Jmol script that loads the backbone (N, CA, C; Angstrom):
load data "model"
ATOM      1  N   MET A   1     -32.261 -11.764  -9.356  1.00  0.00           N
ATOM      2  CA  MET A   1     -32.121 -10.352  -9.590  1.00  0.00           C
ATOM      3  C   MET A   1     -30.640  -9.998  -9.736  1.00  0.00           C
ATOM      4  N   VAL A   2     -29.802 -10.602  -8.920  1.00  0.00           N
ATOM      5  CA  VAL A   2     -28.373 -10.336  -9.014  1.00  0.00           C
ATOM      6  C   VAL A   2     -27.847 -10.776 -10.375  1.00  0.00           C
ATOM      7  N   LYS A   3     -28.250 -11.945 -10.806  1.00  0.00           N
ATOM      8  CA  LYS A   3     -27.801 -12.481 -12.093  1.00  0.00           C
ATOM      9  C   LYS A   3     -28.126 -11.539 -13.247  1.00  0.00           C
ATOM     10  N   HIS A   4     -29.270 -10.869 -13.177  1.00  0.00           N
ATOM     11  CA  HIS A   4     -29.709  -9.974 -14.245  1.00  0.00           C
ATOM     12  C   HIS A   4     -29.427  -8.498 -13.933  1.00  0.00           C
ATOM     13  N   GLN A   5     -28.631  -8.238 -12.894  1.00  0.00           N
ATOM     14  CA  GLN A   5     -28.213  -6.888 -12.502  1.00  0.00           C
ATOM     15  C   GLN A   5     -29.397  -5.957 -12.261  1.00  0.00           C
ATOM     16  N   MET A   6     -30.391  -6.457 -11.540  1.00  0.00           N
ATOM     17  CA  MET A   6     -31.564  -5.650 -11.195  1.00  0.00           C
ATOM     18  C   MET A   6     -31.520  -5.309  -9.713  1.00  0.00           C
ATOM     19  N   ASP A   7     -31.687  -4.044  -9.399  1.00  0.00           N
ATOM     20  CA  ASP A   7     -31.724  -3.601  -8.006  1.00  0.00           C
ATOM     21  C   ASP A   7     -33.109  -3.741  -7.405  1.00  0.00           C
ATOM     22  N   ALA A   8     -34.130  -3.636  -8.253  1.00  0.00           N
ATOM     23  CA  ALA A   8     -35.511  -3.703  -7.764  1.00  0.00           C
ATOM     24  C   ALA A   8     -36.397  -4.300  -8.841  1.00  0.00           C
ATOM     25  N   LEU A   9     -37.522  -4.804  -8.395  1.00  0.00           N
ATOM     26  CA  LEU A   9     -38.504  -5.396  -9.292  1.00  0.00           C
ATOM     27  C   LEU A   9     -39.883  -4.930  -8.858  1.00  0.00           C
ATOM     28  N   VAL A  10     -40.676  -4.428  -9.799  1.00  0.00           N
ATOM     29  CA  VAL A  10     -42.044  -4.014  -9.530  1.00  0.00           C
ATOM     30  C   VAL A  10     -42.969  -5.051 -10.158  1.00  0.00           C
ATOM     31  N   CYS A  11     -43.864  -5.601  -9.359  1.00  0.00           N
ATOM     32  CA  CYS A  11     -44.786  -6.641  -9.833  1.00  0.00           C
ATOM     33  C   CYS A  11     -46.212  -6.109  -9.859  1.00  0.00           C
ATOM     34  N   PHE A  12     -46.891  -6.308 -10.981  1.00  0.00           N
ATOM     35  CA  PHE A  12     -48.292  -5.926 -11.126  1.00  0.00           C
ATOM     36  C   PHE A  12     -49.195  -7.140 -11.264  1.00  0.00           C
ATOM     37  N   ASN A  13     -48.662  -8.252 -11.706  1.00  0.00           N
ATOM     38  CA  ASN A  13     -49.431  -9.476 -11.910  1.00  0.00           C
ATOM     39  C   ASN A  13     -49.796 -10.088 -10.555  1.00  0.00           C
ATOM     40  N   GLY A  14     -51.064 -10.474 -10.395  1.00  0.00           N
ATOM     41  CA  GLY A  14     -51.539 -11.022  -9.133  1.00  0.00           C
ATOM     42  C   GLY A  14     -50.758 -12.236  -8.654  1.00  0.00           C
ATOM     43  N   ASP A  15     -50.376 -13.118  -9.564  1.00  0.00           N
ATOM     44  CA  ASP A  15     -49.594 -14.300  -9.180  1.00  0.00           C
ATOM     45  C   ASP A  15     -48.212 -13.907  -8.668  1.00  0.00           C
ATOM     46  N   ASN A  16     -47.591 -12.938  -9.318  1.00  0.00           N
ATOM     47  CA  ASN A  16     -46.272 -12.480  -8.875  1.00  0.00           C
ATOM     48  C   ASN A  16     -46.350 -11.774  -7.528  1.00  0.00           C
ATOM     49  N   ILE A  17     -47.392 -10.983  -7.330  1.00  0.00           N
ATOM     50  CA  ILE A  17     -47.580 -10.304  -6.046  1.00  0.00           C
ATOM     51  C   ILE A  17     -47.775 -11.329  -4.934  1.00  0.00           C
ATOM     52  N   ARG A  18     -48.571 -12.342  -5.205  1.00  0.00           N
ATOM     53  CA  ARG A  18     -48.798 -13.393  -4.206  1.00  0.00           C
ATOM     54  C   ARG A  18     -47.497 -14.124  -3.892  1.00  0.00           C
ATOM     55  N   TYR A  19     -46.676 -14.398  -4.905  1.00  0.00           N
ATOM     56  CA  TYR A  19     -45.402 -15.091  -4.709  1.00  0.00           C
ATOM     57  C   TYR A  19     -44.454 -14.254  -3.842  1.00  0.00           C
ATOM     58  N   VAL A  20     -44.373 -12.954  -4.120  1.00  0.00           N
ATOM     59  CA  VAL A  20     -43.440 -12.074  -3.423  1.00  0.00           C
ATOM     60  C   VAL A  20     -43.911 -11.743  -2.013  1.00  0.00           C
ATOM     61  N   THR A  21     -45.222 -11.510  -1.832  1.00  0.00           N
ATOM     62  CA  THR A  21     -45.727 -11.017  -0.542  1.00  0.00           C
ATOM     63  C   THR A  21     -46.501 -12.041   0.274  1.00  0.00           C
ATOM     64  N   GLY A  22     -46.952 -13.111  -0.362  1.00  0.00           N
ATOM     65  CA  GLY A  22     -47.776 -14.089   0.350  1.00  0.00           C
ATOM     66  C   GLY A  22     -49.198 -13.624   0.561  1.00  0.00           C
ATOM     67  N   THR A  23     -49.650 -12.656  -0.210  1.00  0.00           N
ATOM     68  CA  THR A  23     -51.008 -12.128  -0.055  1.00  0.00           C
ATOM     69  C   THR A  23     -51.832 -12.375  -1.307  1.00  0.00           C
ATOM     70  N   LEU A  24     -53.125 -12.455  -1.109  1.00  0.00           N
ATOM     71  CA  LEU A  24     -54.063 -12.571  -2.217  1.00  0.00           C
ATOM     72  C   LEU A  24     -55.092 -11.472  -2.036  1.00  0.00           C
ATOM     73  N   GLY A  25     -55.045 -10.482  -2.896  1.00  0.00           N
ATOM     74  CA  GLY A  25     -55.960  -9.353  -2.787  1.00  0.00           C
ATOM     75  C   GLY A  25     -56.968  -9.371  -3.908  1.00  0.00           C
ATOM     76  N   ILE A  26     -57.648  -8.267  -4.038  1.00  0.00           N
ATOM     77  CA  ILE A  26     -58.597  -8.105  -5.131  1.00  0.00           C
ATOM     78  C   ILE A  26     -57.799  -8.052  -6.426  1.00  0.00           C
ATOM     79  N   LEU A  27     -58.144  -8.882  -7.384  1.00  0.00           N
ATOM     80  CA  LEU A  27     -57.330  -9.010  -8.582  1.00  0.00           C
ATOM     81  C   LEU A  27     -57.712  -8.061  -9.711  1.00  0.00           C
ATOM     82  N   ILE A  28     -58.859  -7.411  -9.618  1.00  0.00           N
ATOM     83  CA  ILE A  28     -59.288  -6.536 -10.703  1.00  0.00           C
ATOM     84  C   ILE A  28     -59.540  -5.153 -10.124  1.00  0.00           C
ATOM     85  N   PRO A  29     -59.103  -4.058 -10.693  1.00  0.00           N
ATOM     86  CA  PRO A  29     -58.209  -3.975 -11.842  1.00  0.00           C
ATOM     87  C   PRO A  29     -56.761  -4.204 -11.427  1.00  0.00           C
ATOM     88  N   LYS A  30     -56.008  -4.838 -12.257  1.00  0.00           N
ATOM     89  CA  LYS A  30     -54.655  -5.263 -11.896  1.00  0.00           C
ATOM     90  C   LYS A  30     -53.698  -4.105 -11.650  1.00  0.00           C
ATOM     91  N   ILE A  31     -53.859  -3.002 -12.338  1.00  0.00           N
ATOM     92  CA  ILE A  31     -52.933  -1.880 -12.192  1.00  0.00           C
ATOM     93  C   ILE A  31     -53.067  -1.193 -10.836  1.00  0.00           C
ATOM     94  N   MET A  32     -54.119  -1.492 -10.097  1.00  0.00           N
ATOM     95  CA  MET A  32     -54.377  -0.843  -8.821  1.00  0.00           C
ATOM     96  C   MET A  32     -53.639  -1.484  -7.655  1.00  0.00           C
ATOM     97  N   ARG A  33     -52.943  -2.582  -7.886  1.00  0.00           N
ATOM     98  CA  ARG A  33     -52.275  -3.321  -6.810  1.00  0.00           C
ATOM     99  C   ARG A  33     -50.906  -3.734  -7.321  1.00  0.00           C
ATOM    100  N   TYR A  34     -49.875  -3.471  -6.533  1.00  0.00           N
ATOM    101  CA  TYR A  34     -48.538  -3.835  -6.979  1.00  0.00           C
ATOM    102  C   TYR A  34     -47.616  -3.955  -5.781  1.00  0.00           C
ATOM    103  N   CYS A  35     -46.434  -4.515  -6.023  1.00  0.00           N
ATOM    104  CA  CYS A  35     -45.441  -4.619  -4.959  1.00  0.00           C
ATOM    105  C   CYS A  35     -44.065  -4.331  -5.540  1.00  0.00           C
ATOM    106  N   ILE A  36     -43.163  -3.973  -4.640  1.00  0.00           N
ATOM    107  CA  ILE A  36     -41.781  -3.710  -5.014  1.00  0.00           C
ATOM    108  C   ILE A  36     -40.902  -4.583  -4.130  1.00  0.00           C
ATOM    109  N   VAL A  37     -39.984  -5.270  -4.767  1.00  0.00           N
ATOM    110  CA  VAL A  37     -39.003  -6.063  -4.033  1.00  0.00           C
ATOM    111  C   VAL A  37     -37.617  -5.585  -4.450  1.00  0.00           C
ATOM    112  N   THR A  38     -36.752  -5.387  -3.456  1.00  0.00           N
ATOM    113  CA  THR A  38     -35.381  -4.963  -3.726  1.00  0.00           C
ATOM    114  C   THR A  38     -34.425  -6.010  -3.182  1.00  0.00           C
ATOM    115  N   LEU A  39     -33.159  -5.857  -3.517  1.00  0.00           N
ATOM    116  CA  LEU A  39     -32.165  -6.831  -3.062  1.00  0.00           C
ATOM    117  C   LEU A  39     -31.958  -6.809  -1.555  1.00  0.00           C
ATOM    118  N   ASN A  40     -32.065  -5.630  -0.950  1.00  0.00           N
ATOM    119  CA  ASN A  40     -31.674  -5.490   0.448  1.00  0.00           C
ATOM    120  C   ASN A  40     -32.802  -5.242   1.433  1.00  0.00           C
ATOM    121  N   ASP A  41     -34.035  -5.089   0.944  1.00  0.00           N
ATOM    122  CA  ASP A  41     -35.144  -4.752   1.840  1.00  0.00           C
ATOM    123  C   ASP A  41     -36.279  -5.756   1.708  1.00  0.00           C
ATOM    124  N   ASP A  42     -37.174  -5.730   2.688  1.00  0.00           N
ATOM    125  CA  ASP A  42     -38.377  -6.548   2.614  1.00  0.00           C
ATOM    126  C   ASP A  42     -39.282  -6.006   1.512  1.00  0.00           C
ATOM    127  N   PRO A  43     -40.149  -6.859   0.961  1.00  0.00           N
ATOM    128  CA  PRO A  43     -41.061  -6.379  -0.079  1.00  0.00           C
ATOM    129  C   PRO A  43     -42.022  -5.322   0.466  1.00  0.00           C
ATOM    130  N   MET A  44     -42.391  -4.385  -0.399  1.00  0.00           N
ATOM    131  CA  MET A  44     -43.374  -3.366  -0.058  1.00  0.00           C
ATOM    132  C   MET A  44     -44.605  -3.621  -0.915  1.00  0.00           C
ATOM    133  N   LEU A  45     -45.751  -3.716  -0.277  1.00  0.00           N
ATOM    134  CA  LEU A  45     -47.001  -3.948  -0.982  1.00  0.00           C
ATOM    135  C   LEU A  45     -47.784  -2.650  -1.051  1.00  0.00           C
ATOM    136  N   TYR A  46     -48.272  -2.337  -2.234  1.00  0.00           N
ATOM    137  CA  TYR A  46     -49.138  -1.179  -2.457  1.00  0.00           C
ATOM    138  C   TYR A  46     -50.515  -1.741  -2.793  1.00  0.00           C
ATOM    139  N   GLU A  47     -51.455  -1.553  -1.876  1.00  0.00           N
ATOM    140  CA  GLU A  47     -52.762  -2.210  -1.933  1.00  0.00           C
ATOM    141  C   GLU A  47     -53.870  -1.206  -2.150  1.00  0.00           C
ATOM    142  N   GLN A  48     -54.943  -1.667  -2.756  1.00  0.00           N
ATOM    143  CA  GLN A  48     -56.128  -0.827  -2.938  1.00  0.00           C
ATOM    144  C   GLN A  48     -56.672  -0.398  -1.587  1.00  0.00           C
ATOM    145  N   GLY A  49     -57.151   0.831  -1.524  1.00  0.00           N
ATOM    146  CA  GLY A  49     -57.639   1.373  -0.266  1.00  0.00           C
ATOM    147  C   GLY A  49     -58.684   0.518   0.420  1.00  0.00           C
ATOM    148  N   GLY A  50     -59.615  -0.046  -0.344  1.00  0.00           N
ATOM    149  CA  GLY A  50     -60.680  -0.847   0.241  1.00  0.00           C
ATOM    150  C   GLY A  50     -60.210  -2.160   0.823  1.00  0.00           C
ATOM    151  N   ASP A  51     -59.057  -2.637   0.404  1.00  0.00           N
ATOM    152  CA  ASP A  51     -58.522  -3.911   0.874  1.00  0.00           C
ATOM    153  C   ASP A  51     -57.327  -3.729   1.801  1.00  0.00           C
ATOM    154  N   LEU A  52     -56.911  -2.491   2.010  1.00  0.00           N
ATOM    155  CA  LEU A  52     -55.693  -2.186   2.749  1.00  0.00           C
ATOM    156  C   LEU A  52     -55.701  -2.733   4.178  1.00  0.00           C
ATOM    157  N   GLU A  53     -56.724  -2.415   4.938  1.00  0.00           N
ATOM    158  CA  GLU A  53     -56.763  -2.839   6.341  1.00  0.00           C
ATOM    159  C   GLU A  53     -56.857  -4.362   6.481  1.00  0.00           C
ATOM    160  N   ARG A  54     -57.628  -5.012   5.601  1.00  0.00           N
ATOM    161  CA  ARG A  54     -57.730  -6.472   5.651  1.00  0.00           C
ATOM    162  C   ARG A  54     -56.373  -7.120   5.422  1.00  0.00           C
ATOM    163  N   VAL A  55     -55.646  -6.607   4.442  1.00  0.00           N
ATOM    164  CA  VAL A  55     -54.327  -7.163   4.142  1.00  0.00           C
ATOM    165  C   VAL A  55     -53.370  -6.918   5.304  1.00  0.00           C
ATOM    166  N   LYS A  56     -53.392  -5.731   5.892  1.00  0.00           N
ATOM    167  CA  LYS A  56     -52.528  -5.448   7.041  1.00  0.00           C
ATOM    168  C   LYS A  56     -52.824  -6.399   8.205  1.00  0.00           C
ATOM    169  N   GLU A  57     -54.085  -6.615   8.495  1.00  0.00           N
ATOM    170  CA  GLU A  57     -54.466  -7.486   9.605  1.00  0.00           C
ATOM    171  C   GLU A  57     -54.104  -8.941   9.356  1.00  0.00           C
ATOM    172  N   ASN A  58     -54.224  -9.395   8.128  1.00  0.00           N
ATOM    173  CA  ASN A  58     -54.011 -10.799   7.808  1.00  0.00           C
ATOM    174  C   ASN A  58     -52.615 -11.121   7.302  1.00  0.00           C
ATOM    175  N   SER A  59     -51.738 -10.131   7.229  1.00  0.00           N
ATOM    176  CA  SER A  59     -50.380 -10.350   6.722  1.00  0.00           C
ATOM    177  C   SER A  59     -49.357  -9.672   7.632  1.00  0.00           C
ATOM    178  N   PRO A  60     -49.245 -10.118   8.880  1.00  0.00           N
ATOM    179  CA  PRO A  60     -48.350  -9.443   9.826  1.00  0.00           C
ATOM    180  C   PRO A  60     -46.870  -9.529   9.445  1.00  0.00           C
ATOM    181  N   TRP A  61     -46.507 -10.411   8.540  1.00  0.00           N
ATOM    182  CA  TRP A  61     -45.117 -10.541   8.117  1.00  0.00           C
ATOM    183  C   TRP A  61     -44.680  -9.402   7.198  1.00  0.00           C
ATOM    184  N   LEU A  62     -45.634  -8.665   6.635  1.00  0.00           N
ATOM    185  CA  LEU A  62     -45.289  -7.538   5.761  1.00  0.00           C
ATOM    186  C   LEU A  62     -45.039  -6.297   6.604  1.00  0.00           C
ATOM    187  N   LYS A  63     -43.854  -5.734   6.472  1.00  0.00           N
ATOM    188  CA  LYS A  63     -43.509  -4.534   7.227  1.00  0.00           C
ATOM    189  C   LYS A  63     -44.043  -3.266   6.570  1.00  0.00           C
ATOM    190  N   GLU A  64     -44.171  -3.281   5.239  1.00  0.00           N
ATOM    191  CA  GLU A  64     -44.619  -2.103   4.490  1.00  0.00           C
ATOM    192  C   GLU A  64     -45.848  -2.443   3.652  1.00  0.00           C
ATOM    193  N   VAL A  65     -46.993  -1.874   4.025  1.00  0.00           N
ATOM    194  CA  VAL A  65     -48.209  -1.968   3.212  1.00  0.00           C
ATOM    195  C   VAL A  65     -48.746  -0.545   3.106  1.00  0.00           C
ATOM    196  N   ARG A  66     -48.819  -0.047   1.893  1.00  0.00           N
ATOM    197  CA  ARG A  66     -49.247   1.333   1.657  1.00  0.00           C
ATOM    198  C   ARG A  66     -50.430   1.363   0.701  1.00  0.00           C
ATOM    199  N   VAL A  67     -51.099   2.496   0.670  1.00  0.00           N
ATOM    200  CA  VAL A  67     -52.206   2.673  -0.270  1.00  0.00           C
ATOM    201  C   VAL A  67     -51.629   2.804  -1.678  1.00  0.00           C
ATOM    202  N   ALA A  68     -52.185   2.047  -2.601  1.00  0.00           N
ATOM    203  CA  ALA A  68     -51.735   2.094  -3.991  1.00  0.00           C
ATOM    204  C   ALA A  68     -52.321   3.303  -4.704  1.00  0.00           C
ATOM    205  N   VAL A  69     -51.473   3.998  -5.412  1.00  0.00           N
ATOM    206  CA  VAL A  69     -51.897   5.086  -6.292  1.00  0.00           C
ATOM    207  C   VAL A  69     -51.661   4.583  -7.705  1.00  0.00           C
ATOM    208  N   PRO A  70     -52.680   4.577  -8.544  1.00  0.00           N
ATOM    209  CA  PRO A  70     -52.484   4.086  -9.911  1.00  0.00           C
ATOM    210  C   PRO A  70     -51.359   4.856 -10.598  1.00  0.00           C
ATOM    211  N   ILE A  71     -50.363   4.135 -11.049  1.00  0.00           N
ATOM    212  CA  ILE A  71     -49.186   4.732 -11.658  1.00  0.00           C
ATOM    213  C   ILE A  71     -49.549   5.640 -12.837  1.00  0.00           C
ATOM    214  N   HIS A  72     -50.572   5.275 -13.600  1.00  0.00           N
ATOM    215  CA  HIS A  72     -50.915   6.054 -14.786  1.00  0.00           C
ATOM    216  C   HIS A  72     -51.576   7.395 -14.462  1.00  0.00           C
ATOM    217  N   PHE A  73     -51.849   7.681 -13.190  1.00  0.00           N
ATOM    218  CA  PHE A  73     -52.467   8.945 -12.815  1.00  0.00           C
ATOM    219  C   PHE A  73     -51.452  10.036 -12.473  1.00  0.00           C
ATOM    220  N   VAL A  74     -50.182   9.698 -12.375  1.00  0.00           N
ATOM    221  CA  VAL A  74     -49.184  10.679 -11.968  1.00  0.00           C
ATOM    222  C   VAL A  74     -48.009  10.673 -12.938  1.00  0.00           C
ATOM    223  N   SER A  75     -47.227  11.746 -12.899  1.00  0.00           N
ATOM    224  CA  SER A  75     -46.063  11.834 -13.770  1.00  0.00           C
ATOM    225  C   SER A  75     -44.896  11.063 -13.166  1.00  0.00           C
ATOM    226  N   TYR A  76     -43.903  10.764 -13.957  1.00  0.00           N
ATOM    227  CA  TYR A  76     -42.755   9.979 -13.511  1.00  0.00           C
ATOM    228  C   TYR A  76     -42.046  10.583 -12.298  1.00  0.00           C
ATOM    229  N   PRO A  77     -41.674  11.895 -12.279  1.00  0.00           N
ATOM    230  CA  PRO A  77     -41.006  12.444 -11.094  1.00  0.00           C
ATOM    231  C   PRO A  77     -41.855  12.300  -9.823  1.00  0.00           C
ATOM    232  N   GLU A  78     -43.166  12.448  -9.950  1.00  0.00           N
ATOM    233  CA  GLU A  78     -44.040  12.282  -8.792  1.00  0.00           C
ATOM    234  C   GLU A  78     -44.015  10.838  -8.294  1.00  0.00           C
ATOM    235  N   VAL A  79     -43.957   9.888  -9.203  1.00  0.00           N
ATOM    236  CA  VAL A  79     -43.908   8.472  -8.815  1.00  0.00           C
ATOM    237  C   VAL A  79     -42.627   8.193  -8.056  1.00  0.00           C
ATOM    238  N   VAL A  80     -41.499   8.649  -8.562  1.00  0.00           N
ATOM    239  CA  VAL A  80     -40.215   8.413  -7.911  1.00  0.00           C
ATOM    240  C   VAL A  80     -40.211   9.031  -6.512  1.00  0.00           C
ATOM    241  N   SER A  81     -40.674  10.256  -6.393  1.00  0.00           N
ATOM    242  CA  SER A  81     -40.734  10.923  -5.097  1.00  0.00           C
ATOM    243  C   SER A  81     -41.640  10.189  -4.127  1.00  0.00           C
ATOM    244  N   TRP A  82     -42.793   9.758  -4.601  1.00  0.00           N
ATOM    245  CA  TRP A  82     -43.768   9.069  -3.759  1.00  0.00           C
ATOM    246  C   TRP A  82     -43.240   7.716  -3.300  1.00  0.00           C
ATOM    247  N   LEU A  83     -42.576   6.986  -4.175  1.00  0.00           N
ATOM    248  CA  LEU A  83     -42.059   5.666  -3.818  1.00  0.00           C
ATOM    249  C   LEU A  83     -40.928   5.763  -2.811  1.00  0.00           C
ATOM    250  N   ARG A  84     -40.178   6.840  -2.843  1.00  0.00           N
ATOM    251  CA  ARG A  84     -39.063   7.010  -1.904  1.00  0.00           C
ATOM    252  C   ARG A  84     -39.523   7.487  -0.529  1.00  0.00           C
ATOM    253  N   SER A  85     -40.738   7.979  -0.435  1.00  0.00           N
ATOM    254  CA  SER A  85     -41.222   8.511   0.859  1.00  0.00           C
ATOM    255  C   SER A  85     -41.583   7.405   1.817  1.00  0.00           C
TER     256      SER A  85
END
end "model"
wireframe off; spacefill off
backbone 0.3
color backbone group
């Protein structure tokens, strides 16, 4: 990420999410599950509501696991505000 001057990376692909977070969730639909990794913080996983508690219980190394809101359902300013909360 440093080499490519990226401060953060958002992953939607199941393989990338598994690589970043060490979790394997429900893979379909793919847009419903994602993670964010930054240079200075632990990865944040955004998980489908039905799988949220299972992932929290089975992945104690993740400090941030939140309910995923499909990005295509909200406007850009709402996404930025929600991700910062």
